[in-house]
LUMRO-10050 format. One line per 10 residues: number of its first residue (from 1); their letters; for each residue y, z, x of N, C-alpha, C. Coordinates in steps of 0.2 Angstrom, whole numbers. Each point is the difference from the previous one (the first is absolute). Layout:
N
NUM> a> Y:Z:X:Y:Z:X:Y:Z:X  ...
END
This chain:
324
1> xxxxxxxxxx> -202:81:211:-5:-5:-4:3:-7:1  -4:-4:1:2:-7:1:1:-3:-7  7:-2:-1:1:-3:-7:1:-8:0  -2:-3:6:2:-7:1:-4:-4:-6  4:-5:-3:-3:-4:-5:-2:-7:4  -6:-2:-2:-2:-6:3:3:-6:-2  0:-5:4:3:-6:-2:-3:-3:-6  -6:0:-1:-3:-3:-6:2:4:-6  1:7:0:2:3:-6:7:-2:-1  4:0:5:7:-2:-1:1:-7:-3
11> xxxxxxxxxx> -4:-5:2:0:-6:-3:-2:0:-7  -5:4:-2:-2:0:-7:5:3:-5  4:5:3:5:4:-4:7:-4:0  2:-2:5:7:-3:1:0:-8:1  -6:-3:0:0:-7:2:2:-4:-6  1:2:-6:1:-4:-5:-6:-3:-3  -6:2:1:-6:-3:-3:-1:1:-7  3:6:-3:-1:2:-7:5:-3:-4  -1:-4:-5:5:-3:-5:1:5:-5  6:2:-2:2:5:-5:-2:-3:-7
21> xxxxxxxxxx> -4:3:-4:-3:-2:-6:-4:-6:1  -2:-2:6:-4:-6:1:4:-6:-2  7:0:1:4:-6:-2:3:-3:6  1:-7:-1:3:-4:6:7:2:1  3:-2:5:7:1:2:4:-3:-6  -1:-6:-2:4:-3:-5:0:4:-6  -6:2:-2:-1:4:-6:4:7:0  0:3:6:3:6:1:8:-1:-1  2:-5:3:7:-2:0:3:-1:-7  -5:-3:-4:2:-1:-7:1:7:-4
31> xxxxxxxxxx> -5:4:2:0:7:-3:7:4:2  2:-1:6:6:3:2:6:-3:-3  0:-6:-1:5:-3:-4:1:2:-7  -6:0:-4:-1:3:-6:3:7:-1  -2:4:4:2:7:0:7:1:1  3:-4:4:8:0:1:3:-3:-6  -2:-5:-3:3:-3:-5:-1:4:-7  -6:4:0:-1:5:-6:6:5:1  1:3:6:6:5:0:6:-3:-2  2:-6:2:6:-4:-3:0:0:-7
41> xxxxxxxxxx> -5:-2:-3:0:-1:-8:0:7:-3  -3:5:3:0:7:-2:8:3:0  3:-2:5:7:2:0:4:-3:-5  -1:-6:-2:4:-4:-5:-2:3:-7  -6:1:-1:-2:3:-7:2:7:-1  0:4:6:3:7:-1:7:0:-1  4:-5:3:7:-1:-1:1:-2:-8  -4:-4:-2:1:-2:-7:-1:6:-5  -6:4:2:-1:5:-4:5:6:0  3:1:5:6:5:1:6:-3:-4
51> xxxxxxxxxx> 1:-6:0:6:-3:-4:-1:0:-7  -7:-1:-2:-1:-1:-7:0:7:-3  -2:5:3:1:7:-3:6:3:1  4:-2:4:7:2:1:4:-2:-6  -1:-7:-1:4:-3:-6:-4:-1:-6  -5:4:-1:-5:-1:-6:4:-1:-6  6:3:-1:3:-1:-7:2:-7:-1  2:-4:5:3:-6:-1:-5:-6:3  -6:2:2:-5:-5:2:-2:-5:-5  0:-6:1:-2:-5:-5:-8:1:-2
61> xxxxxxxxxx> -2:-2:-6:-7:1:-2:-3:-7:2  -5:0:4:-3:-6:2:-3:-4:-6  -2:3:-5:-3:-4:-6:6:-4:-4  6:2:1:5:-3:-3:3:-6:5  -2:0:6:3:-4:5:-5:-6:1  -6:1:2:-5:-5:1:-4:-2:-6  3:-4:-4:-3:-1:-7:-1:-8:0  1:-4:5:-1:-7:0:-6:-3:2  -2:-5:-4:-6:-4:2:2:-7:0  -2:-4:5:2:-7:1:-2:-4:-6
71> xxxxxxxxxx> 5:-4:-3:-2:-5:-5:0:4:-7  1:6:0:-1:4:-7:7:4:-1  2:0:-6:6:4:-1:-2:6:-4  2:5:1:-2:6:-3:0:6:4  -2:6:-2:0:6:3:-7:2:2  -2:-1:7:-7:1:2:1:5:6  1:6:-1:1:5:5:-6:0:5  1:-1:6:-4:1:6:-6:-5:0  -1:-5:-5:-6:-4:0:0:-4:6  5:-3:2:0:-5:5:-1:3:7
81> xxxxxxxxxx> 3:6:1:-1:4:6:-7:2:0  -3:2:-5:-8:2:0:-4:-6:2  2:-6:-3:-3:-6:2:0:-2:8  6:1:3:1:-1:7:-4:5:4  -1:6:-3:-4:5:4:-7:-2:-1  -2:-2:-5:-7:-2:-1:-2:-6:5  5:-5:0:-2:-5:5:0:2:7  4:4:2:0:3:7:-6:4:1  -2:4:-4:-6:4:1:-6:-5:0  -1:-5:-4:-5:-5:0:0:-4:7
91> xxxxxxxxxx> 6:-1:2:0:-4:7:-3:5:5  0:6:0:-3:5:4:-7:0:0  -3:-1:-6:-7:-1:-2:-3:-6:4  4:-6:-1:-2:-6:3:0:0:8  5:4:2:0:1:8:-6:4:2  -2:5:-4:-6:4:2:-6:-5:0  -1:-4:-5:-5:-5:0:0:-5:6  6:-2:2:1:-4:6:-2:4:6  1:6:1:-2:4:6:-7:0:0  -3:2:-6:-7:1:0:-4:-7:1
101> xxxxxxxxxx> 3:-5:-2:-3:-7:1:0:-2:8  6:3:3:1:-1:7:-5:3:4  -2:6:-2:-5:4:4:-7:-3:-1  -1:-4:-5:-6:-4:-1:0:-7:3  6:-2:3:1:-6:3:0:-6:-5  2:1:-6:0:-4:-6:7:-4:0  1:-5:3:6:-3:1:3:-3:-7  -4:-3:-4:2:-3:-6:3:6:-5  -4:5:0:2:6:-5:7:3:3  0:1:7:6:2:3:6:-4:-2
111> xxxxxxxxxx> -1:-7:0:6:-4:-2:2:0:-7  -5:1:-4:2:0:-7:4:7:-2  -3:5:3:3:7:-2:7:1:3  1:-3:6:6:0:3:5:-4:-4  -2:-6:-2:4:-4:-5:2:4:-6  -5:3:-3:2:4:-6:5:6:2  -1:3:5:5:5:3:7:-3:0  1:-6:3:6:-3:1:3:-1:-6  -4:-3:-5:3:-2:-7:3:7:-3  -4:5:0:2:6:-3:7:3:3
121> xxxxxxxxxx> 0:-1:7:6:2:4:6:-4:-3  -1:-6:0:6:-5:-2:2:2:-7  -5:1:-5:2:2:-7:4:6:0  -2:5:4:4:6:0:7:-1:3  1:-3:6:6:-1:3:5:-4:-5  -3:-6:-3:4:-4:-5:2:5:-6  -5:4:-2:2:4:-6:6:5:2  -1:3:6:5:4:2:7:-3:1  0:-6:2:7:-4:1:2:-1:-7  -4:-2:-5:2:-1:-7:3:7:-3
131> xxxxxxxxxx> -3:5:1:2:7:-2:7:1:3  1:-1:6:6:1:3:6:-4:-3  -2:-6:-1:5:-5:-4:2:3:-7  -5:2:-3:1:3:-7:4:6:0  -2:4:5:4:7:0:7:-1:2  2:-5:5:6:-2:2:4:-3:-6  -3:-4:-4:3:-4:-5:2:4:-6  -5:4:-2:1:5:-6:0:-4:-6  -1:4:-6:0:-3:-6:5:2:-5  2:6:0:5:3:-5:7:1:2
141> xxxxxxxxxx> 1:3:6:6:1:3:2:7:-3  5:3:4:3:7:-2:7:0:3  3:6:-1:7:1:2:0:6:5  4:0:5:1:5:5:7:3:-1  0:7:-1:6:3:-1:4:2:7  6:2:0:3:2:6:-3:5:4  -4:5:-3:-3:5:3:-7:-2:3  -2:-7:-1:-6:-2:2:-6:0:-5  1:3:-6:-5:1:-5:-2:-7:-3  -6:-1:-1:-3:-6:-3:-1:1:-8
151> xxxxxxxxxx> 3:-5:-4:0:0:-7:-4:-6:-2  -5:1:-4:-4:-5:-2:1:0:-8  -2:-6:-3:1:-1:-7:-7:-1:-4  0:4:-6:-6:-1:-4:2:-2:-7  -5:-2:-4:1:-1:-7:-2:6:-4  5:2:-4:-1:6:-3:-6:0:-5  -1:-6:-3:-6:0:-5:-7:0:3  -1:-3:6:-6:0:3:-1:4:6  5:2:3:0:3:6:-1:-4:6  -1:-7:0:-1:-4:5:6:-2:4
161> xxxxxxxxxx> -1:-2:6:6:-1:4:4:-6:-3  6:0:1:4:-6:-3:3:-3:6  0:-7:1:3:-4:5:7:-1:-1  4:0:5:7:-1:-1:2:-6:-4  -4:-5:1:1:-7:-4:-1:1:-7  -3:6:-2:-2:1:-7:7:2:-4  4:3:3:6:3:-3:7:-1:3  0:-2:7:6:-1:3:4:-5:-3  7:1:-1:4:-5:-3:4:-4:5  0:-7:-1:3:-4:5:7:0:-2
171> xxxxxxxxxx> 4:2:5:8:1:-1:3:-6:3  -4:-4:3:3:-6:4:5:2:5  -2:6:4:4:2:5:0:-4:6  5:-1:4:0:-3:6:-2:5:6  -6:-1:2:-3:5:5:1:-3:7  2:4:4:0:-2:7:-6:4:4  -4:-5:3:-6:3:3:2:3:7  -3:6:1:2:4:7:-3:-4:5  4:-3:5:-2:-4:5:3:2:7  -3:-2:5:2:2:7:7:-3:1
181> xxxxxxxxxx> 1:-6:-2:7:-3:1:5:3:-3  -1:4:-6:5:4:-3:1:7:3  -3:1:5:1:7:3:-4:5:-3  -5:-2:-5:-3:5:-4:-8:0:2  -1:-2:6:-8:-1:2:-3:7:-1  3:6:1:-3:6:0:-2:2:-7  2:-4:-6:-2:2:-6:-2:-7:-3  -5:-3:3:-2:-7:-2:-4:1:-6  1:-6:-4:-3:0:-7:-4:-6:-1  -6:2:-3:-5:-5:0:2:-5:-6
191> xxxxxxxxxx> -3:-6:0:2:-5:-5:-4:1:-6  -5:5:0:-4:1:-6:4:4:-5  5:4:2:4:4:-5:4:-4:-5  -3:-2:-5:4:-5:-5:5:3:-4  0:7:0:5:3:-5:4:5:4  6:0:-3:5:5:3:-1:7:-3  3:5:3:-1:7:-4:3:0:-7  6:-4:0:4:0:-7:-5:-3:-5  -3:-6:2:-4:-3:-5:-6:4:-2  -3:4:5:-6:4:-2:3:6:-5
201> xxxxxxxxxx> 5:3:2:3:5:-4:2:-2:-7  4:-6:-1:2:-3:-6:-6:-2:-4  -5:-2:3:-7:-2:-4:-3:6:-2  0:5:4:-3:7:-3:3:2:-6  7:0:0:4:3:-5:-1:-4:-7  -2:-7:1:-1:-4:-6:-7:0:-2  -4:4:3:-7:0:-2:-3:7:0  0:3:-7:-2:7:-1:-7:1:2  -4:-5:0:-7:1:2:-2:2:7  5:-1:4:-1:1:7:2:7:3
211> xxxxxxxxxx> -4:4:3:1:6:3:0:0:8  3:5:3:-1:1:7:-5:5:2  -4:-1:5:-4:5:3:2:1:7  0:6:3:1:1:7:-6:1:4  1:0:6:-6:0:5:-3:7:0  4:5:-3:-3:7:0:-6:1:-4  -5:3:2:-6:1:-3:0:7:-4  -3:-1:-6:-1:6:-4:-6:4:2  -1:6:-3:-6:4:1:-6:-4:-2  0:-4:-4:-6:-4:-2:-1:-6:4
221> xxxxxxxxxx> 4:-1:5:-1:-5:5:3:-7:-2  5:0:-5:3:-6:-3:7:0:2  3:-6:1:7:0:1:5:2:-6  5:3:2:5:3:-5:3:-5:-4  -1:0:-7:3:-4:-4:6:3:-3  6:-4:0:6:3:-3:2:-3:-7  4:4:-3:3:-2:-6:5:-5:1  2:-3:-6:5:-6:1:7:3:3  2:6:-2:6:3:2:-1:2:8  -6:3:1:-1:1:8:0:-6:4
231> xxxxxxxxxx> -3:-5:-3:-1:-7:3:7:-3:2  5:0:-5:6:-2:1:4:4:5  -1:6:0:4:4:5:-3:-1:7  -6:-1:1:-3:-2:6:2:-7:3  1:-5:-5:2:-6:2:7:-1:2  4:5:-2:7:0:3:0:0:7  -5:3:4:0:0:7:-4:-5:3  -2:-5:-4:-3:-6:3:4:-4:5  -4:-2:5:4:-3:6:-3:-7:2  -7:0:0:-4:-6:2:-5:-2:-5
241> xxxxxxxxxx> -1:-6:-1:-5:-3:-4:-6:-2:5  -6:3:0:-5:-2:5:-6:-3:-4  -4:-4:3:-6:-3:-2:-5:0:5  -6:3:-1:-5:0:5:2:5:6  -3:-1:5:0:6:6:1:-4:6  4:4:5:0:-2:7:2:6:4  2:-1:6:1:6:4:7:4:-1  4:-3:-5:6:3:-1:0:3:-7  -3:-4:-5:0:3:-7:-7:-1:-3  -1:4:-5:-7:-1:-3:1:2:-8
251> xxxxxxxxxx> -2:-5:-4:1:1:-7:-5:5:-3  -5:1:4:-6:5:-3:2:7:2  4:2:4:2:7:1:3:0:7  -2:6:4:3:1:6:-2:-5:5  5:-1:5:-1:-6:5:-6:2:4  -1:6:2:-6:2:4:-6:-3:-2  -1:-1:-6:-6:-3:-3:-1:-7:2  5:-4:0:0:-7:2:-1:0:8  3:4:4:0:1:7:-7:1:2  -3:5:-3:-7:1:2:-5:-5:-2
261> xxxxxxxxxx> 1:-3:-6:-4:-6:-3:0:-5:5  6:-3:2:0:-5:5:-3:1:7  2:6:2:-2:2:7:-8:1:0  -3:4:-4:-7:2:0:-4:-6:-2  1:-3:-6:-4:-6:-2:1:-6:5  6:0:3:2:-6:4:-4:1:7  0:6:2:-4:2:7:-7:-1:-1  -3:2:-6:-7:-1:-1:-1:-8:-1  4:-3:-4:-1:-7:-1:0:-4:7  4:2:5:0:-3:6:-7:1:4
271> xxxxxxxxxx> -3:6:-1:-6:1:3:-5:-4:-4  0:-1:-6:-5:-5:-4:1:-7:3  6:-2:0:2:-7:3:-3:-1:7  1:5:4:-2:0:7:-8:-1:0  -3:4:-5:-7:0:0:-3:-6:-2  3:-4:-5:-2:-6:-3:1:-5:6  5:0:4:1:-5:6:-6:1:5  -1:7:1:-6:1:5:-7:-2:-3  -1:1:-6:-6:-2:-4:-1:-8:1  6:-3:-1:-1:-7:0:-2:-3:7
281> xxxxxxxxxx> 3:3:5:-2:-1:7:-7:1:1  -3:6:-2:-7:2:1:-4:-5:-4  2:-2:-6:-3:-4:-4:-2:-7:3  5:-3:3:-1:-6:4:-4:1:6  1:5:3:-5:1:6:-7:1:-3  -1:3:-6:-7:0:-2:-3:-7:-2  5:-4:-3:-2:-7:-1:-2:-4:6  4:1:5:-1:-3:7:-6:2:4  -3:6:-3:-6:2:3:1:4:6  6:3:1:2:4:6:-4:6:1
291> xxxxxxxxxx> -1:4:-6:-4:6:0:-7:-1:0  -2:-6:-3:-7:-2:0:-3:-1:7  5:-3:4:-2:-1:8:0:7:3  4:4:-2:0:7:4:-6:4:-3  -3:-2:-5:-6:4:-3:2:7:-3  7:0:-1:2:7:-4:7:-2:-3  1:4:-6:6:-1:-4:4:6:0  1:3:6:4:6:1:8:-1:-2  2:-6:1:7:-1:-2:1:0:-8  -5:-2:-4:0:0:-7:0:8:-2
301> xxxxxxxxxx> -3:4:4:-1:7:-2:7:3:2  3:-2:6:6:3:2:6:-1:-5  0:-7:-2:6:-1:-5:-2:3:-7  -7:1:-1:-2:3:-6:3:8:-1  0:3:6:2:7:0:8:0:-2  4:-5:3:7:0:-2:1:-2:-7  -5:-4:-3:1:-2:-7:-1:6:-5  -6:4:2:-1:6:-4:5:5:0  3:0:6:6:5:1:6:-2:-5  1:-6:0:6:-3:-4:-2:1:-7
311> xxxxxxxxxx> -6:-1:-2:-2:2:-7:1:7:-2  -3:4:5:1:7:-2:7:3:0  4:-3:4:7:2:0:3:-2:-7  -2:-6:-3:3:-2:-6:-2:5:-6  -6:3:1:-3:4:-5:5:6:-1  2:3:6:5:5:0:7:-2:-2  2:-5:2:6:-3:-3:0:-1:-7  -5:-3:-3:-1:-1:-7:0:7:-4  -4:5:3:0:6:-3:6:4:0  4:1:5:6:4:1:6:-4:-3
321> xxxx> 0:-6:1:6:-4:-2:0:-2:-7  -6:-2:-3:0:-3:-6:-3:5:-6  -5:4:2:-3:4:-5:3:7:0  1:3:5:2:7:0:8:1:-3
END
């Protein structure tokens, strides 16, 4: 039997005439990028989840870490993170409206909706930078023992965190900063550590209203609170005074928490910043009438796909990092 395929049939099957999902080349390449980037973020979040449950007894409680709101003093757990999330989701809504207006060739509406999306992105990136600075600076301070255990201080009468400045005693000690020129670059010390271990310990002894709590969680999900005698025994092993968090030490608990915080939120923040830059470029092209002359706003739609992806990733980061 003759099974020869005609040239016309070959052309219709293999000639590239059919567009996958009826999408253009540029849109398909954006989808390929999104899928590959989604796998990258999935790996990061999976690694975070593995570490979180491996060290679940010492993992910091997010409600006790992210309690800050700009220009307000007090304990507002997760309020500002929720605000950041709301702003980013609303920027995704304005992007949808921009894409829809582009399909209708409504240049003015595309311009305003793109502008609103850019403002939302800038607010989110700025908020994330502020959150980083606050996380690094810290509020209360803690002590790290020789075994690497983090000891925080609380007020016995109220159960609230106590800052080192509330009770540490100024002994007028001559402290030498750890500097590279002194051959101690591998144990560098930040300028923010205003108290020595001796000053913290002596201040603790002089203030009976202060107790120590460890990073270990109880069955109720709260950190272990020690008695005065237990606290004094633990402070005998104190080695470092720390305030805030960095890639070396973390006053909130295990160092892995800070490592993942900086890496995952920083990687996502880089994506948002890149999206803002791209949106600005597209925004000016819209103003100049580039897409109006082309009679199509596909570039707005392509950057919209990227922006929705960035928003969706943040929903997962917010859920697994801050809420769970």
